C-alpha positions in Angstrom: 201.4 284.2 -6.4 199.7 284.2 -3.1 201.3 282.8 0.1 199.0 281.6 2.9 200.0 280.8 6.4 197.5 279.4 8.9 197.7 279.5 12.7 195.4 279.0 15.7 194.9 275.2 15.7 195.2 273.1 18.8 193.5 270.7 21.2 190.2 271.6 22.7 187.4 269.8 24.5 184.1 269.2 22.9 181.9 272.3 23.2 184.9 274.6 23.2 186.0 277.3 20.7 189.0 278.1 18.6 189.8 280.8 16.1 191.9 280.1 13.1 193.8 282.8 11.2 195.2 282.8 7.7 197.6 285.5 6.8 198.1 286.2 3.1 200.9 287.8 1.2 201.6 288.4 -2.5 199.0 289.6 -4.9 196.0 291.7 -4.0 194.2 289.9 -1.2 190.9 291.6 -1.6 190.4 290.2 -5.1 190.3 286.6 -3.9 187.5 284.5 -2.5 189.0 283.0 0.6 188.0 279.5 1.8 188.6 277.1 4.6 188.7 273.4 4.0 189.4 270.5 6.3 190.7 266.9 5.9 190.3 264.2 8.5 192.4 261.0 8.4 191.3 258.7 5.7 188.8 261.2 4.3 188.8 263.6 1.3 189.3 267.3 1.8 186.0 269.0 2.3 184.6 272.5 2.1 184.0 274.3 5.4 183.4 278.0 4.6 184.2 280.7 2.2 184.0 284.5 2.1 183.9 286.8 -1.0 184.3 290.5 -1.1 182.3 293.0 -3.1 184.0 296.2 -2.1 183.7 298.4 1.0 182.2 296.4 3.8 180.1 294.2 1.6 181.0 290.5 1.6 179.2 287.2 1.5 179.9 284.2 3.6 179.0 280.6 2.7 179.1 277.5 5.0 178.9 273.8 4.8 175.7 272.5 6.4 177.8 270.6 9.0 179.2 273.8 10.5 176.4 276.3 9.8 175.5 278.1 13.0 178.7 277.1 14.8 181.4 278.5 12.6 181.9 282.1 11.4 184.3 283.2 8.6 185.3 286.8 8.2 188.0 288.7 6.5 190.1 291.8 7.3 191.3 293.1 4.0 193.4 295.8 5.7 195.4 293.0 7.4 195.3 290.6 4.5 193.9 288.0 6.9 190.9 285.7 7.0 189.6 284.1 10.1 187.5 281.1 11.1 185.8 281.3 14.4 184.7 277.8 15.5 182.3 277.5 18.4 180.5 274.4 19.9 183.2 272.2 18.6 182.5 268.5 18.2 184.9 265.5 18.0 183.9 265.1 14.3 185.4 268.6 13.6 188.8 267.0 14.2 190.9 267.5 11.1 193.7 269.5 9.4 192.2 272.8 8.4 193.5 274.5 5.3 193.1 278.1 4.1 192.8 278.6 0.3 192.4 281.4 -2.2 190.6 281.5 -5.5 189.3 283.8 -8.2 186.9 281.2 -9.5 183.1 281.3 -8.9 182.7 277.8 -7.4 183.8 278.6 -3.9 183.0 275.1 -2.5 185.1 273.0 -4.9 188.6 272.0 -3.9 189.8 272.1 -7.4 188.7 275.7 -7.8 191.4 277.0 -5.5 194.8 277.9 -6.8 196.6 278.7 -3.5 196.8 276.7 -0.3 198.3 277.1 3.1 200.2 274.3 4.9 197.3 273.5 7.2 196.8 273.6 10.9 195.7 270.7 13.1 192.4 271.0 15.1 191.7 268.2 17.6 188.5 268.1 19.6 188.4 265.6 22.4 185.2 264.1 23.7 
């Protein structure tokens, strides 16, 4: 079992920045691919970013096209924490953001993930 707890959401003006954190406990954190997803009202949950780990300082990050160049995902295995740095926020980024963990290869699919946090609200005002 893996328990995930997100934090860092809030209200920000368009163009602003936020950093989300996801603290993990339970099984070995480093063996999981960690992902961020979001869900806006009336919409399906969608992939935002994911980060794998290949040992040492080697990891790979993947992004949805809608956030590429604005968001950065990174992980600190020593702290069992994954972060999502969000810059140049837009009103369309408004959603509940979820952290998730998987051992599957398909990092972008919602149903690949076995463990989910409770979500944190991000609201971007225009």
